[in-house]
N, C-alpha and C positions, 0 to 999 in steps of 0.2 A: 733386746726386747727393751724396754722404759720402766721408769718406776711407776708409771700409771698401770702398765700392762702386767705388772710385779700384783700389784694392790688389787687383783680383779683373779690371782691364781691362790688356789687352796690346793694343799695337796698332803699324802700321806705316806710317810718312810718309816719303815721296820724292819730292826735287824738285831744281832745275838754278836755275844762273843763267847766265849767258853772262859770257865775260871780254871783253876791251877791247885795242885794238893801239894801246897808250899813251895819247895825247891828243891832239884838233886843237890844245888851247889849252891850255897851263897859266900861270898866274901869280898878281898880287897887285894889286887894285882898289885906289884911291884911297879906301878906306872900311876901319871897323874889321869886323876880317875878316872881312879881303880875299881872302883864300887862293880861289883858285878853281880847276880845271879844264874842258875840255868833255870828253865822250866821245867814245870814237870805237868802236860797238860791232862783235863779230865773232863769225865761227861756232864760237867755242871754248867750250867749259860745263864747269861745273863741275857733278858731283853728288853728290846728301848722300842715304846710307839711314839713317833713327832704327827702331828698333825699341824702343819703350819694354818695358821689363821690371820691373817692381810691386816684384817678388824682389829685385834688386840694388839695394845702396845705393850705387851711383854711374856714372856714364857712361863707357867706356872708348871711345877712335877708334880708329880704322886707317886711314892711315896713324899710326902711334903721335905722329909728330912735329906732328901737327897739335893743338898745344896752343891757337891761340885761338877755333878750333868749337869744343874741347871744352870750354872757358870759357862761350862764347856759349850751347851745348845745356845748361851745367847753370843758366845765369843765366835761360832761358825756363823750364824745368822749376820752381826757384823762384819765378819771380813766378804761374806758375799756381798753387801750393801745390802740386803731386803730389809724395807719397816714390817714393822708388826711382829706378831707375838705366834704364840702356839703352845700345844698342851702337849707336856712328855709325860709317858708314863712309864713306869721299869719295875717291871717282874722279873724280880731274879731266884734261882736255887743255892744261892751260894752265901752262905751266913756271913757274916762281917764282924770283920778284927779276929777274924781266926786263922789269917796268912791262908786265903785260900783263893785274893787276888778279885774281889769283890769286887772293889773300888775300882780296880782296871779296869774290869769285864764291861762293869755300870760306864765307864767313861768310853769304852772304847765301840761299844755298841750305842751308845746315844751319837757318839761321832758320825758315826755311817747312817744311823736313822735320820738324821735332819737333814746329812747331804743327801740320803736320796731321794727326801721329799724336797731337796732345793733342786734335784734333778743333775748334782755335780758329782764328781769322781772325791771319792779318800782315801787316797792310795795311804801307806806306811809314812814315808816321810811327811807327809801334812798333818799326817793324824800327831805323830812324834811333837811336833813345833806345837799343837794346842797342849797337847799330855804336858811338857814337859813347865807350862806356863803355871802350872795347879798343883802337881806334887808327884812325888817319886813312884814311876810305873813299873807294872810287871809287863815284859813281854808279847802278851795275849790276843795283839793286833795280828800276829804271826802266826801262821798255820804250820808251826810246827816247834817241834823242842828248837829253843837258842840261847844264844849268850848271848845276856843285854847288860848295857848299861841304865840302872833302874831309877838311878840320881841325876843323873842329864838326861836321860829317857834315848836312848841309841840303841840301836843294835849295833852287838859287835860279832856274831854267826849267824847262821841257821846253822844248823847241826847234822837234823835230819827228824825220822822217825825213830818208835821203834815197837816192836810185839806187843799185845794188850798183856796188860799189867791187870792185879787189882791191888786195891791201897784199904788194908785193916786198919782204919782210922779213930782215933781215941782226943777228947777234947778236954784241955786241963782245965777250963773253964774261965770266964771273964772274958775282955776284949783290947787288942792291942791298936795304938793308934798308930798309922804307918808314918805321917808324917814327924811324930814324935821320935820312932824310933829309928827315923836314918836321919836323925839330928843328935843322939850317940856319937861323944866322939869312938870311933874304933880302935881298942888295945891291941891291936895286932901289932908284934914287931912285924924288922924287915923279914926275919925265918919265916914268918905267917907267911906273910906276902906271897914270896917264894912257893911254901909246898901250898896258898892256893892257886898258885901258877901250874903248878905240877898237876895237884888233884884237877883244874878246867882240860891241861891236856888230854889225861887219863879220863875220864868224860866224853870228852871229843872223838877219842878215837871207841870207845868203848859203845855210843850211838852209830857210828862208823862199821864196826862191828854186830851191833848189832846185839852185842854180849851182858845184858841182864845183870850178869853175874857178876860185872866189873863195875854196873853201874848202881848197886844196892852196896859195894863198898865203897865207892867215891859218896853217895850219900851220907853212909853214916860217918863216913868221916866227920866230914862237913857237921850232919850234927851237933859232935860229937865238940870240934873246935867253935860254935855259937854258943856251946855254954857259956863262957862267958860275957855274952852281950844280953841274952836272953835266956836264964836257967828253965831247965824243962824237970821239972822231979821225975816226970816217967819215962825218963829218955833210957838209960841201963836198964830197968827191969823192961821196957821195951824190945832193945835189941836183946836179951837173954828172952823171951818169947821168941822173936824172928828167930833166932839158933833153933830153938827147942823144936820147933811147926819148919824148919828150913826154909823160912822165909830168903826175900833175896836181898835184903837191908834194910832202914829205918830211916825216911824222910821227913823231916819236919816242916809246919813251917815256920820262918827263922825269924819272921818278926809276926810271927802269931802262936795260937794257944794249940796246937794240932800237931800229934805227929800218928805215921802210920808205917805200917808192913807192907813191905810191897810181895807180891807174890806175883810169880810167873804163869798164868791165864790158862796156859797152855798145858803145863806140864799134867799128866794122865791123872794126879792124885792132886788138884790143884782144890776139888771139892773140899776133902779132910784136913786139908792143909787153912783154905777156909775159914773153916768149920772150928778146928782147934784154935784158929789165932782169934779169933771175933769169941772165944769163952773165956779163954784168959786174958782180954783185952777187958772184958766186962766187968771180971772180976777186979780187974788193975785198977781201974776206974769209973766205970759205972756205966760206959756209956760208948758203944758203936756202930759208927756210921760205915757202910763198902761205897769205895770212888771204882769206877774202872775209868783207865787210862786211855787217851786219844789215841788212835795212829793216822796217821797220815800219807797218802800215797806222792 
């Protein structure tokens, strides 16, 4: 197809990307480029709709503050050699700055939507190359629980899927800039890095065995180790509530403001445990949101 032909084409692409409730594990391994995380996908999404308009000279985005998505759309168009612009609309159910991968979901949905409008493939490796030019990114481009090097934006391993869990979450308030957080020097010792390596081995095995209790233990330990980077005043009270209601463990947004109690959705008394956890969390922080994890085939 010639450039002239391109300018006769107008097309629409729509796509989605799920978010996460923080991370099951995040830290630094004893190796080069050792910063990593393990995702906890949840049923909250960002949706991107891109209308390619050959008669426009630039891309516009709504909401207007989604500048990273705007930049990414322009990068994909430029690399495709397509003249013109278009309109990008993002609709997300993920609050920003809370550690729920809202920005990552916006970007992944945008890359897919623009590629769909162009009729081009957007495989994960290509997407990673774009995301790495913008900011540290969560592993939400993969339909699985993954170990992901978020600073260099590359997959370490797909760990698999877990039975459904419920997350009874609270928000300590405020917002965290992911780029600024990832620029903070990590105070972890060599011993800490080997401890993270052990935790990664443990959660890799736990996901393979579908061992929710071990997943919860690893998540709680990771949350405690993260206190030196971003202290959460509610962490220890949340751990006590988790123990009182028979939860699996506490998961946090390591670079955000969210904390949550993990519950086994399939447990016979899951409803009463959820109600008890929600009541205690409401008394603790004054806000409660319930999330449901995603399971993948």
